[in-house]
FIKOLZA-1660 file (N, C-alpha, C; in steps of 0.1 Angstrom, whole numbers, plus 5000, padded with zeros to 4 digits):
% residues 239
   i   px   py   pz ch aa at
   1 1040 6308 0711  A  M  N
   1 1034 6312 0698  A  M CA
   1 1024 6322 0701  A  M  C
   2 1024 6334 0695  A  G  N
   2 1015 6345 0697  A  G CA
   2 1002 6343 0689  A  G  C
   3 0992 6350 0693  A  R  N
   3 0980 6350 0686  A  R CA
   3 0981 6355 0672  A  R  C
   4 0991 6362 0668  A  S  N
   4 0993 6368 0655  A  S CA
   4 0998 6358 0645  A  S  C
   5 1000 6346 0648  A  E  N
   5 1006 6336 0639  A  E CA
   5 0995 6327 0633  A  E  C
   6 0998 6324 0620  A  I  N
   6 0989 6316 0612  A  I CA
   6 0996 6302 0610  A  I  C
   7 0988 6292 0610  A  I  N
   7 0994 6278 0607  A  I CA
   7 0989 6274 0593  A  I  C
   8 0999 6271 0584  A  I  N
   8 0995 6267 0571  A  I CA
   8 0999 6252 0570  A  I  C
   9 0990 6243 0567  A  F  N
   9 0993 6229 0565  A  F CA
   9 0995 6227 0550  A  F  C
  10 1007 6222 0547  A  Q  N
  10 1011 6219 0533  A  Q CA
  10 1013 6204 0532  A  Q  C
  11 1009 6198 0521  A  H  N
  11 1010 6183 0520  A  H CA
  11 1020 6178 0511  A  H  C
  12 1023 6186 0501  A  V  N
  12 1034 6182 0491  A  V CA
  12 1042 6195 0488  A  V  C
  13 1054 6193 0483  A  E  N
  13 1063 6204 0481  A  E CA
  13 1058 6215 0472  A  E  C
  14 1051 6210 0461  A  W  N
  14 1047 6220 0451  A  W CA
  14 1033 6227 0453  A  W  C
  15 1026 6222 0463  A  E  N
  15 1013 6229 0466  A  E CA
  15 1015 6239 0477  A  E  C
  16 1021 6250 0473  A  K  N
  16 1025 6261 0482  A  K CA
  16 1014 6271 0484  A  K  C
  17 1014 6279 0495  A  P  N
  17 1004 6289 0497  A  P CA
  17 1003 6300 0487  A  P  C
  18 1014 6303 0480  A  G  N
  18 1014 6313 0470  A  G CA
  18 1008 6326 0474  A  G  C
  19 0998 6331 0467  A  R  N
  19 0992 6344 0470  A  R CA
  19 0986 6345 0484  A  R  C
  20 0983 6334 0490  A  I  N
  20 0978 6334 0504  A  I CA
  20 0989 6339 0513  A  I  C
  21 1001 6334 0512  A  A  N
  21 1013 6338 0520  A  A CA
  21 1016 6353 0517  A  A  C
  22 1015 6357 0505  A  Y  N
  22 1018 6371 0502  A  Y CA
  22 1008 6381 0509  A  Y  C
  23 0996 6376 0510  A  A  N
  23 0986 6385 0518  A  A CA
  23 0990 6386 0532  A  A  C
  24 0994 6375 0538  A  F  N
  24 0998 6375 0552  A  F CA
  24 1010 6384 0554  A  F  C
  25 1020 6383 0545  A  E  N
  25 1032 6391 0546  A  E CA
  25 1028 6406 0544  A  E  C
  26 1020 6409 0535  A  D  N
  26 1015 6423 0533  A  D CA
  26 1008 6429 0545  A  D  C
  27 1002 6420 0553  A  S  N
  27 0994 6424 0565  A  S CA
  27 1003 6423 0578  A  S  C
  28 1015 6419 0576  A  G  N
  28 1024 6419 0588  A  G CA
  28 1022 6407 0597  A  G  C
  29 1015 6397 0591  A  L  N
  29 1012 6385 0599  A  L CA
  29 1023 6374 0598  A  L  C
  30 1027 6368 0609  A  G  N
  30 1036 6357 0608  A  G CA
  30 1029 6344 0605  A  G  C
  31 1036 6335 0599  A  Y  N
  31 1029 6322 0597  A  Y CA
  31 1040 6311 0597  A  Y  C
  32 1035 6299 0600  A  S  N
  32 1044 6287 0600  A  S CA
  32 1038 6277 0590  A  S  C
  33 1046 6271 0582  A  V  N
  33 1042 6260 0573  A  V CA
  33 1046 6247 0579  A  V  C
  34 1036 6238 0580  A  L  N
  34 1038 6225 0586  A  L CA
  34 1033 6214 0576  A  L  C
  35 1041 6203 0576  A  N  N
  35 1036 6191 0569  A  N CA
  35 1036 6179 0578  A  N  C
  36 1024 6176 0583  A  I  N
  36 1022 6165 0593  A  I CA
  36 1014 6154 0587  A  I  C
  37 1013 6154 0574  A  S  N
  37 1004 6144 0567  A  S CA
  37 1007 6129 0570  A  S  C
  38 1020 6126 0572  A  K  N
  38 1024 6112 0574  A  K CA
  38 1027 6109 0589  A  K  C
  39 1024 6119 0597  A  E  N
  39 1027 6117 0612  A  E CA
  39 1015 6111 0619  A  E  C
  40 1017 6101 0627  A  K  N
  40 1007 6094 0634  A  K CA
  40 1002 6102 0646  A  K  C
  41 1011 6108 0653  A  K  N
  41 1007 6116 0664  A  K CA
  41 1015 6129 0663  A  K  C
  42 1009 6138 0655  A  A  N
  42 1015 6151 0652  A  A CA
  42 1015 6160 0665  A  A  C
  43 1026 6167 0666  A  D  N
  43 1027 6177 0677  A  D CA
  43 1021 6190 0672  A  D  C
  44 1008 6192 0674  A  L  N
  44 1001 6203 0669  A  L CA
  44 1002 6215 0679  A  L  C
  45 1001 6227 0674  A  P  N
  45 1001 6239 0683  A  P CA
  45 0988 6239 0690  A  P  C
  46 0988 6245 0702  A  D  N
  46 0976 6247 0710  A  D CA
  46 0967 6257 0703  A  D  C
  47 0954 6253 0702  A  I  N
  47 0945 6262 0694  A  I CA
  47 0943 6276 0700  A  I  C
  48 0946 6277 0713  A  S  N
  48 0945 6290 0720  A  S CA
  48 0956 6300 0716  A  S  C
  49 0966 6295 0708  A  G  N
  49 0977 6303 0705  A  G CA
  49 0978 6307 0690  A  G  C
  50 0967 6305 0683  A  I  N
  50 0968 6308 0668  A  I CA
  50 0956 6317 0664  A  I  C
  51 0958 6324 0653  A  A  N
  51 0948 6334 0649  A  A CA
  51 0942 6329 0636  A  A  C
  52 0947 6318 0630  A  G  N
  52 0941 6314 0617  A  G CA
  52 0947 6301 0612  A  G  C
  53 0940 6293 0604  A  I  N
  53 0945 6281 0599  A  I CA
  53 0942 6280 0584  A  I  C
  54 0952 6276 0576  A  V  N
  54 0951 6274 0562  A  V CA
  54 0955 6260 0559  A  V  C
  55 0946 6253 0551  A  I  N
  55 0949 6239 0547  A  I CA
  55 0950 6238 0532  A  I  C
  56 0962 6235 0527  A  M  N
  56 0965 6235 0513  A  M CA
  56 0960 6222 0506  A  M  C
  57 0963 6222 0493  A  G  N
  57 0959 6210 0485  A  G CA
  57 0969 6199 0485  A  G  C
  58 0966 6189 0477  A  G  N
  58 0975 6177 0477  A  G CA
  58 0969 6166 0469  A  G  C
  59 0977 6156 0464  A  P  N
  59 0971 6145 0456  A  P CA
  59 0964 6134 0463  A  P  C
  60 0965 6134 0477  A  M  N
  60 0958 6124 0484  A  M CA
  60 0943 6127 0486  A  M  C
  61 0936 6117 0492  A  G  N
  61 0922 6120 0495  A  G CA
  61 0920 6125 0509  A  G  C
  62 0910 6133 0511  A  A  N
  62 0907 6140 0524  A  A CA
  62 0906 6130 0535  A  A  C
  63 0901 6118 0532  A  R  N
  63 0900 6108 0543  A  R CA
  63 0909 6096 0541  A  R  C
  64 0920 6098 0535  A  D  N
  64 0930 6088 0533  A  D CA
  64 0939 6087 0545  A  D  C
  65 0933 6083 0557  A  F  N
  65 0939 6084 0570  A  F CA
  65 0949 6072 0572  A  F  C
  66 0948 6061 0565  A  D  N
  66 0957 6050 0566  A  D CA
  66 0971 6054 0561  A  D  C
  67 0972 6060 0549  A  A  N
  67 0984 6064 0544  A  A CA
  67 0989 6077 0549  A  A  C
  68 0980 6086 0553  A  Y  N
  68 0983 6099 0557  A  Y CA
  68 0975 6102 0570  A  Y  C
  69 0980 6096 0581  A  P  N
  69 0972 6098 0594  A  P CA
  69 0972 6112 0599  A  P  C
  70 0981 6121 0595  A  G  N
  70 0981 6134 0599  A  G CA
  70 0969 6142 0595  A  G  C
  71 0963 6138 0584  A  L  N
  71 0951 6145 0579  A  L CA
  71 0940 6144 0589  A  L  C
  72 0939 6134 0597  A  R  N
  72 0929 6133 0607  A  R CA
  72 0931 6144 0618  A  R  C
  73 0944 6146 0621  A  D  N
  73 0947 6157 0631  A  D CA
  73 0943 6171 0625  A  D  C
  74 0946 6173 0612  A  E  N
  74 0942 6185 0606  A  E CA
  74 0927 6187 0606  A  E  C
  75 0920 6177 0604  A  A  N
  75 0905 6178 0604  A  A CA
  75 0900 6181 0618  A  A  C
  76 0906 6175 0628  A  R  N
  76 0902 6178 0642  A  R CA
  76 0905 6192 0645  A  R  C
  77 0917 6197 0642  A  L  N
  77 0921 6211 0645  A  L CA
  77 0912 6221 0638  A  L  C
  78 0909 6218 0625  A  A  N
  78 0900 6227 0618  A  A CA
  78 0886 6227 0624  A  A  C
  79 0881 6216 0628  A  K  N
  79 0867 6216 0634  A  K CA
  79 0867 6224 0647  A  K  C
  80 0878 6222 0655  A  D  N
  80 0879 6229 0668  A  D CA
  80 0881 6244 0666  A  D  C
  81 0888 6248 0655  A  A  N
  81 0890 6262 0652  A  A CA
  81 0877 6268 0648  A  A  C
  82 0869 6261 0640  A  V  N
  82 0856 6267 0636  A  V CA
  82 0847 6269 0648  A  V  C
  83 0847 6259 0657  A  S  N
  83 0839 6260 0669  A  S CA
  83 0844 6272 0678  A  S  C
  84 0857 6275 0677  A  A  N
  84 0862 6287 0685  A  A CA
  84 0861 6300 0677  A  A  C
  85 0856 6300 0665  A  G  N
  85 0855 6312 0657  A  G CA
  85 0868 6316 0651  A  G  C
  86 0878 6308 0650  A  I  N
  86 0891 6311 0644  A  I CA
  86 0889 6310 0629  A  I  C
  87 0894 6320 0621  A  P  N
  87 0893 6319 0607  A  P CA
  87 0901 6307 0601  A  P  C
  88 0894 6300 0592  A  V  N
  88 0900 6288 0586  A  V CA
  88 0898 6289 0571  A  V  C
  89 0908 6286 0564  A  L  N
  89 0907 6286 0549  A  L CA
  89 0912 6273 0543  A  L  C
  90 0905 6267 0534  A  G  N
  90 0909 6255 0528  A  G CA
  90 0909 6256 0513  A  G  C
  91 0919 6250 0506  A  V  N
  91 0920 6250 0492  A  V CA
  91 0921 6236 0487  A  V  C
  92 0912 6233 0477  A  C  N
  92 0912 6220 0471  A  C CA
  92 0911 6208 0481  A  C  C
  93 0922 6201 0483  A  L  N
  93 0921 6191 0494  A  L CA
  93 0918 6197 0507  A  L  C
  94 0923 6209 0510  A  G  N
  94 0920 6216 0523  A  G CA
  94 0905 6219 0524  A  G  C
  95 0899 6223 0513  A  H  N
  95 0884 6225 0512  A  H CA
  95 0877 6212 0516  A  H  C
  96 0881 6201 0511  A  Q  N
  96 0875 6188 0514  A  Q CA
  96 0877 6184 0528  A  Q  C
  97 0889 6186 0533  A  I  N
  97 0892 6182 0547  A  I CA
  97 0883 6190 0557  A  I  C
  98 0882 6203 0555  A  I  N
  98 0873 6211 0563  A  I CA
  98 0859 6207 0562  A  I  C
  99 0854 6205 0550  A  A  N
  99 0840 6201 0548  A  A CA
  99 0837 6188 0555  A  A  C
 100 0845 6178 0553  A  T  N
 100 0843 6165 0559  A  T CA
 100 0844 6165 0574  A  T  C
 101 0853 6174 0579  A  A  N
 101 0855 6175 0593  A  A CA
 101 0842 6181 0600  A  A  C
 102 0835 6188 0592  A  L  N
 102 0822 6194 0597  A  L CA
 102 0810 6186 0593  A  L  C
 103 0812 6174 0587  A  G  N
 103 0802 6164 0585  A  G CA
 103 0797 6162 0571  A  G  C
 104 0804 6168 0561  A  A  N
 104 0800 6166 0547  A  A CA
 104 0805 6153 0542  A  A  C
 105 0799 6149 0531  A  K  N
 105 0803 6136 0525  A  K CA
 105 0813 6139 0513  A  K  C
 106 0823 6130 0512  A  L  N
 106 0833 6131 0501  A  L CA
 106 0830 6119 0491  A  L  C
 107 0832 6122 0478  A  K  N
 107 0830 6112 0468  A  K CA
 107 0838 6115 0456  A  K  C
 108 0842 6105 0448  A  P  N
 108 0850 6108 0436  A  P CA
 108 0841 6116 0426  A  P  C
 109 0848 6124 0418  A  A  N
 109 0840 6133 0409  A  A CA
 109 0836 6125 0396  A  A  C
 110 0842 6113 0394  A  G  N
 110 0839 6106 0382  A  G CA
 110 0850 6109 0371  A  G  C
 111 0850 6121 0367  A  A  N
 111 0861 6126 0358  A  A CA
 111 0868 6138 0365  A  A  C
 112 0881 6139 0363  A  A  N
 112 0888 6150 0369  A  A CA
 112 0884 6163 0363  A  A  C
 113 0884 6173 0371  A  E  N
 113 0881 6187 0366  A  E CA
 113 0894 6194 0366  A  E  C
 114 0900 6196 0354  A  L  N
 114 0913 6202 0352  A  L CA
 114 0913 6214 0342  A  L  C
 115 0920 6224 0345  A  G  N
 115 0921 6235 0336  A  G CA
 115 0912 6247 0340  A  G  C
 116 0911 6257 0332  A  F  N
 116 0903 6268 0335  A  F CA
 116 0889 6267 0330  A  F  C
 117 0880 6270 0339  A  A  N
 117 0866 6269 0335  A  A CA
 117 0858 6278 0345  A  A  C
 118 0847 6284 0341  A  P  N
 118 0840 6293 0349  A  P CA
 118 0832 6287 0361  A  P  C
 119 0831 6294 0372  A  V  N
 119 0822 6290 0383  A  V CA
 119 0811 6300 0383  A  V  C
 120 0799 6296 0387  A  D  N
 120 0788 6304 0389  A  D CA
 120 0786 6308 0403  A  D  C
 121 0782 6320 0406  A  R  N
 121 0778 6324 0420  A  R CA
 121 0765 6318 0423  A  R  C
 122 0765 6311 0435  A  V  N
 122 0752 6305 0440  A  V CA
 122 0746 6314 0451  A  V  C
 123 0755 6320 0459  A  S  N
 123 0750 6330 0469  A  S CA
 123 0760 6341 0471  A  S  C
 124 0756 6352 0476  A  R  N
 124 0765 6363 0479  A  R CA
 124 0772 6360 0493  A  R  C
 125 0785 6363 0493  A  D  N
 125 0793 6362 0505  A  D CA
 125 0805 6371 0504  A  D  C
 126 0806 6379 0515  A  E  N
 126 0817 6389 0514  A  E CA
 126 0831 6382 0515  A  E  C
 127 0832 6370 0520  A  W  N
 127 0844 6363 0520  A  W CA
 127 0849 6359 0506  A  W  C
 128 0840 6357 0497  A  L  N
 128 0843 6354 0483  A  L CA
 128 0834 6362 0474  A  L  C
 129 0837 6374 0472  A  P  N
 129 0828 6384 0465  A  P CA
 129 0828 6382 0450  A  P  C
 130 0820 6372 0446  A  L  N
 130 0818 6370 0431  A  L CA
 130 0807 6378 0426  A  L  C
 131 0808 6382 0413  A  G  N
 131 0798 6390 0407  A  G CA
 131 0788 6380 0400  A  G  C
 132 0778 6386 0393  A  K  N
 132 0768 6379 0386  A  K CA
 132 0774 6371 0374  A  K  C
 133 0784 6377 0368  A  K  N
 133 0790 6371 0356  A  K CA
 133 0799 6360 0361  A  K  C
 134 0799 6348 0355  A  P  N
 134 0808 6337 0359  A  P CA
 134 0822 6341 0357  A  P  C
 135 0831 6336 0366  A  V  N
 135 0845 6339 0366  A  V CA
 135 0853 6326 0363  A  V  C
 136 0862 6327 0354  A  S  N
 136 0870 6315 0350  A  S CA
 136 0881 6313 0360  A  S  C
 137 0882 6301 0366  A  V  N
 137 0892 6298 0377  A  V CA
 137 0900 6285 0373  A  V  C
 138 0911 6283 0380  A  L  N
 138 0919 6271 0378  A  L CA
 138 0914 6259 0386  A  L  C
 139 0910 6249 0379  A  H  N
 139 0905 6236 0386  A  H CA
 139 0916 6226 0385  A  H  C
 140 0917 6217 0395  A  W  N
 140 0927 6206 0395  A  W CA
 140 0923 6196 0405  A  W  C
 141 0912 6189 0403  A  H  N
 141 0908 6180 0414  A  H CA
 141 0900 6168 0408  A  H  C
 142 0899 6157 0415  A  S  N
 142 0892 6145 0411  A  S CA
 142 0882 6140 0421  A  S  C
 143 0881 6147 0433  A  D  N
 143 0871 6144 0443  A  D CA
 143 0862 6156 0445  A  D  C
 144 0850 6153 0450  A  T  N
 144 0841 6164 0453  A  T CA
 144 0836 6162 0467  A  T  C
 145 0830 6172 0473  A  V  N
 145 0825 6171 0487  A  V CA
 145 0813 6179 0488  A  V  C
 146 0804 6175 0497  A  G  N
 146 0791 6182 0499  A  G CA
 146 0794 6194 0508  A  G  C
 147 0783 6201 0511  A  C  N
 147 0784 6213 0520  A  C CA
 147 0780 6209 0534  A  C  C
 148 0787 6212 0544  A  P  N
 148 0783 6208 0558  A  P CA
 148 0770 6214 0562  A  P  C
 149 0763 6208 0571  A  D  N
 149 0751 6213 0576  A  D CA
 149 0754 6227 0583  A  D  C
 150 0745 6237 0580  A  G  N
 150 0748 6250 0585  A  G CA
 150 0757 6258 0576  A  G  C
 151 0762 6252 0566  A  G  N
 151 0771 6260 0557  A  G CA
 151 0763 6264 0545  A  G  C
 152 0769 6273 0536  A  T  N
 152 0763 6278 0524  A  T CA
 152 0772 6276 0512  A  T  C
 153 0767 6271 0502  A  V  N
 153 0775 6270 0489  A  V CA
 153 0775 6284 0483  A  V  C
 154 0787 6288 0479  A  I  N
 154 0789 6301 0473  A  I CA
 154 0791 6301 0458  A  I  C
 155 0798 6290 0454  A  A  N
 155 0800 6289 0439  A  A CA
 155 0799 6274 0435  A  A  C
 156 0795 6273 0422  A  S  N
 156 0792 6259 0417  A  S CA
 156 0796 6258 0402  A  S  C
 157 0798 6246 0398  A  T  N
 157 0799 6243 0383  A  T CA
 157 0790 6231 0381  A  T  C
 158 0787 6227 0368  A  K  N
 158 0779 6216 0365  A  K CA
 158 0785 6203 0371  A  K  C
 159 0798 6201 0371  A  K  N
 159 0804 6189 0376  A  K CA
 159 0805 6189 0391  A  K  C
 160 0807 6201 0397  A  T  N
 160 0810 6201 0411  A  T CA
 160 0800 6212 0418  A  T  C
 161 0791 6207 0425  A  K  N
 161 0781 6216 0431  A  K CA
 161 0787 6225 0441  A  K  C
 162 0796 6219 0449  A  N  N
 162 0803 6227 0460  A  N CA
 162 0817 6231 0455  A  N  C
 163 0818 6242 0448  A  Q  N
 163 0831 6248 0444  A  Q CA
 163 0836 6257 0455  A  Q  C
 164 0828 6262 0463  A  A  N
 164 0832 6271 0474  A  A CA
 164 0821 6271 0484  A  A  C
 165 0824 6272 0497  A  F  N
 165 0814 6272 0507  A  F CA
 165 0819 6280 0519  A  F  C
 166 0809 6286 0527  A  R  N
 166 0812 6292 0540  A  R CA
 166 0805 6284 0550  A  R  C
 167 0811 6282 0561  A  C  N
 167 0805 6276 0573  A  C CA
 167 0811 6283 0585  A  C  C
 168 0804 6292 0591  A  G  N
 168 0809 6299 0603  A  G CA
 168 0822 6307 0599  A  G  C
 169 0833 6303 0606  A  S  N
 169 0845 6310 0603  A  S CA
 169 0854 6303 0593  A  S  C
 170 0848 6294 0586  A  A  N
 170 0856 6286 0576  A  A CA
 170 0851 6290 0561  A  A  C
 171 0861 6291 0553  A  L  N
 171 0859 6293 0538  A  L CA
 171 0866 6282 0531  A  L  C
 172 0859 6274 0523  A  G  N
 172 0865 6264 0514  A  G CA
 172 0865 6268 0500  A  G  C
 173 0876 6266 0493  A  L  N
 173 0877 6268 0479  A  L CA
 173 0882 6255 0472  A  L  C
 174 0873 6250 0463  A  Q  N
 174 0878 6238 0456  A  Q CA
 174 0888 6241 0445  A  Q  C
 175 0887 6254 0440  A  F  N
 175 0896 6258 0429  A  F CA
 175 0908 6266 0435  A  F  C
 176 0917 6270 0426  A  H  N
 176 0930 6275 0430  A  H CA
 176 0933 6290 0427  A  H  C
 177 0928 6298 0436  A  L  N
 177 0931 6313 0435  A  L CA
 177 0946 6316 0440  A  L  C
 178 0952 6307 0447  A  E  N
 178 0965 6310 0453  A  E CA
 178 0976 6309 0443  A  E  C
 179 0974 6303 0431  A  V  N
 179 0984 6301 0421  A  V CA
 179 0988 6313 0413  A  V  C
 180 1000 6318 0415  A  D  N
 180 1005 6329 0407  A  D CA
 180 1014 6323 0396  A  D  C
 181 1020 6332 0388  A  T  N
 181 1028 6328 0376  A  T CA
 181 1039 6318 0380  A  T  C
 182 1046 6321 0390  A  M  N
 182 1058 6313 0394  A  M CA
 182 1053 6299 0399  A  M  C
 183 1042 6299 0407  A  L  N
 183 1037 6286 0412  A  L CA
 183 1031 6278 0400  A  L  C
 184 1024 6284 0391  A  F  N
 184 1018 6278 0380  A  F CA
 184 1029 6271 0371  A  F  C
 185 1040 6278 0369  A  E  N
 185 1051 6272 0361  A  E CA
 185 1057 6260 0369  A  E  C
 186 1058 6261 0382  A  E  N
 186 1063 6249 0390  A  E CA
 186 1053 6237 0388  A  E  C
 187 1040 6240 0388  A  W  N
 187 1031 6229 0387  A  W CA
 187 1033 6222 0373  A  W  C
 188 1034 6230 0363  A  L  N
 188 1035 6225 0349  A  L CA
 188 1049 6217 0347  A  L  C
 189 1058 6219 0356  A  N  N
 189 1071 6212 0355  A  N CA
 189 1072 6201 0366  A  N  C
 190 1061 6198 0372  A  T  N
 190 1060 6187 0382  A  T CA
 190 1053 6175 0376  A  T  C
 191 1059 6164 0373  A  K  N
 191 1054 6153 0366  A  K CA
 191 1041 6147 0374  A  K  C
 192 1041 6148 0387  A  K  N
 192 1030 6143 0395  A  K CA
 192 1017 6151 0393  A  K  C
 193 1019 6163 0387  A  M  N
 193 1008 6172 0384  A  M CA
 193 1003 6170 0370  A  M  C
 194 1013 6168 0361  A  T  N
 194 1010 6168 0346  A  T CA
 194 1011 6155 0339  A  T  C
 195 1013 6144 0347  A  G  N
 195 1016 6131 0341  A  G CA
 195 1005 6126 0332  A  G  C
 196 0993 6129 0334  A  D  N
 196 0982 6125 0326  A  D CA
 196 0977 6135 0315  A  D  C
 197 0984 6146 0315  A  L  N
 197 0980 6157 0305  A  L CA
 197 0987 6156 0292  A  L  C
 198 0980 6159 0281  A  K  N
 198 0987 6159 0268  A  K CA
 198 0994 6173 0266  A  K  C
 199 1003 6173 0257  A  K  N
 199 1010 6186 0255  A  K CA
 199 1001 6197 0251  A  K  C
 200 0990 6193 0243  A  S  N
 200 0980 6203 0239  A  S CA
 200 0972 6209 0250  A  S  C
 201 0970 6200 0260  A  Q  N
 201 0963 6205 0272  A  Q CA
 201 0971 6215 0280  A  Q  C
 202 0984 6211 0282  A  I  N
 202 0993 6220 0289  A  I CA
 202 0994 6233 0282  A  I  C
 203 0995 6233 0269  A  S  N
 203 0997 6245 0261  A  S CA
 203 0984 6254 0263  A  S  C
 204 0973 6248 0262  A  R  N
 204 0960 6256 0264  A  R CA
 204 0960 6261 0278  A  R  C
 205 0964 6254 0288  A  M  N
 205 0964 6259 0302  A  M CA
 205 0973 6271 0303  A  M  C
 206 0984 6271 0296  A  K  N
 206 0993 6282 0297  A  K CA
 206 0987 6295 0291  A  K  C
 207 0980 6292 0279  A  D  N
 207 0973 6304 0273  A  D CA
 207 0962 6309 0281  A  D  C
 208 0954 6300 0287  A  D  N
 208 0943 6304 0296  A  D CA
 208 0948 6311 0308  A  D  C
 209 0959 6307 0314  A  F  N
 209 0965 6313 0326  A  F CA
 209 0969 6328 0323  A  F  C
 210 0975 6330 0311  A  E  N
 210 0979 6343 0307  A  E CA
 210 0967 6352 0305  A  E  C
 211 0957 6346 0300  A  K  N
 211 0944 6354 0297  A  K CA
 211 0937 6357 0310  A  K  C
 212 0935 6347 0319  A  E  N
 212 0927 6349 0331  A  E CA
 212 0934 6355 0343  A  E  C
 213 0947 6354 0343  A  S  N
 213 0955 6358 0355  A  S CA
 213 0952 6372 0360  A  S  C
 214 0951 6382 0352  A  P  N
 214 0949 6396 0357  A  P CA
 214 0936 6397 0366  A  P  C
 215 0925 6391 0361  A  A  N
 215 0912 6391 0368  A  A CA
 215 0913 6383 0381  A  A  C
 216 0920 6371 0380  A  L  N
 216 0922 6362 0391  A  L CA
 216 0930 6369 0402  A  L  C
 217 0940 6376 0398  A  Q  N
 217 0949 6383 0407  A  Q CA
 217 0941 6393 0416  A  Q  C
 218 0932 6400 0410  A  V  N
 218 0923 6410 0417  A  V CA
 218 0914 6402 0427  A  V  C
 219 0908 6391 0422  A  L  N
 219 0899 6384 0431  A  L CA
 219 0907 6377 0442  A  L  C
 220 0919 6371 0439  A  A  N
 220 0927 6365 0449  A  A CA
 220 0931 6375 0460  A  A  C
 221 0935 6387 0456  A  D  N
 221 0940 6397 0465  A  D CA
 221 0928 6401 0474  A  D  C
 222 0916 6402 0469  A  T  N
 222 0905 6406 0477  A  T CA
 222 0902 6395 0487  A  T  C
 223 0901 6382 0483  A  V  N
 223 0898 6371 0492  A  V CA
 223 0908 6369 0502  A  V  C
 224 0921 6369 0498  A  F  N
 224 0932 6365 0508  A  F CA
 224 0935 6377 0517  A  F  C
 225 0934 6389 0512  A  S  N
 225 0936 6401 0521  A  S CA
 225 0925 6402 0531  A  S  C
 226 0913 6398 0527  A  G  N
 226 0901 6398 0536  A  G CA
 226 0903 6387 0547  A  G  C
 227 0908 6376 0543  A  F  N
 227 0911 6365 0553  A  F CA
 227 0921 6369 0562  A  F  C
 228 0932 6376 0557  A  A  N
 228 0943 6381 0566  A  A CA
 228 0937 6391 0576  A  A  C
 229 0928 6399 0571  A  A  N
 229 0922 6410 0580  A  A CA
 229 0914 6403 0591  A  A  C
 230 0907 6392 0588  A  R  N
 230 0899 6386 0598  A  R CA
 230 0908 6379 0608  A  R  C
 231 0919 6373 0604  A  C  N
 231 0929 6368 0613  A  C CA
 231 0935 6378 0622  A  C  C
 232 0938 6390 0617  A  T  N
 232 0943 6401 0625  A  T CA
 232 0933 6405 0635  A  T  C
 233 0920 6406 0631  A  S  N
 233 0909 6410 0640  A  S CA
 233 0908 6400 0652  A  S  C
 234 0908 6387 0648  A  F  N
 234 0907 6377 0658  A  F CA
 234 0918 6378 0668  A  F  C
 235 0930 6379 0663  A  A  N
 235 0942 6380 0672  A  A CA
 235 0941 6392 0681  A  A  C
 236 0936 6403 0676  A  R  N
 236 0935 6416 0684  A  R CA
 236 0924 6414 0695  A  R  C
 237 0913 6407 0691  A  D  N
 237 0902 6406 0700  A  D CA
 237 0905 6395 0711  A  D  C
 238 0915 6387 0709  A  H  N
 238 0918 6376 0718  A  H CA
 238 0932 6377 0724  A  H  C
 239 0937 6389 0725  A  E  N
 239 0950 6391 0732  A  E CA
 239 0949 6389 0747  A  E  C
% end
């Protein structure tokens, strides 16, 4: 495995990398998608042979190691990658896995945060370049996580203090910039995603997606192309 390859950990069929994968493809980066969540002793790639790690979302908890022992291996690899300066990106569950691997506390949110709602910029960070005006993003989570020691919260909502954080070479996003039109439609046609939602909620989410998607596309392209560029730089510097 060459240093130009990215490892994407996916936990369920419908939580795909979406726009993240498109950014890698546009940058000429190869990537492998692995699902090790139920494996007790996963055959993981050697960290010396990878240029970046992405950890996607899923319905399980970040520390649900009994049912999903592979999550422990993902956490260990993420922690080792951050120590080595390898770019690491986490989305939703992935955001929580990385944060807890670096020492943050996980807890239930109380009430699920679902649908489109604005996040506020807490601090400036080039990895997630938010403006002063709140941006409406797609939320779909029921757990929250603190920010690891040495990390910085970038974005927040009233319900969730840590909506995005940076810690060294890791970026965590509690919300879903990766979801494009095709993936969003797949989510809305997946009962495990929409089972608790009313038809009126789904209808509103469709309307909100159509309204917010153009701005989110621009932000997603910026964030994910930037992450791809950092993976490329890391690979080049460690040939």
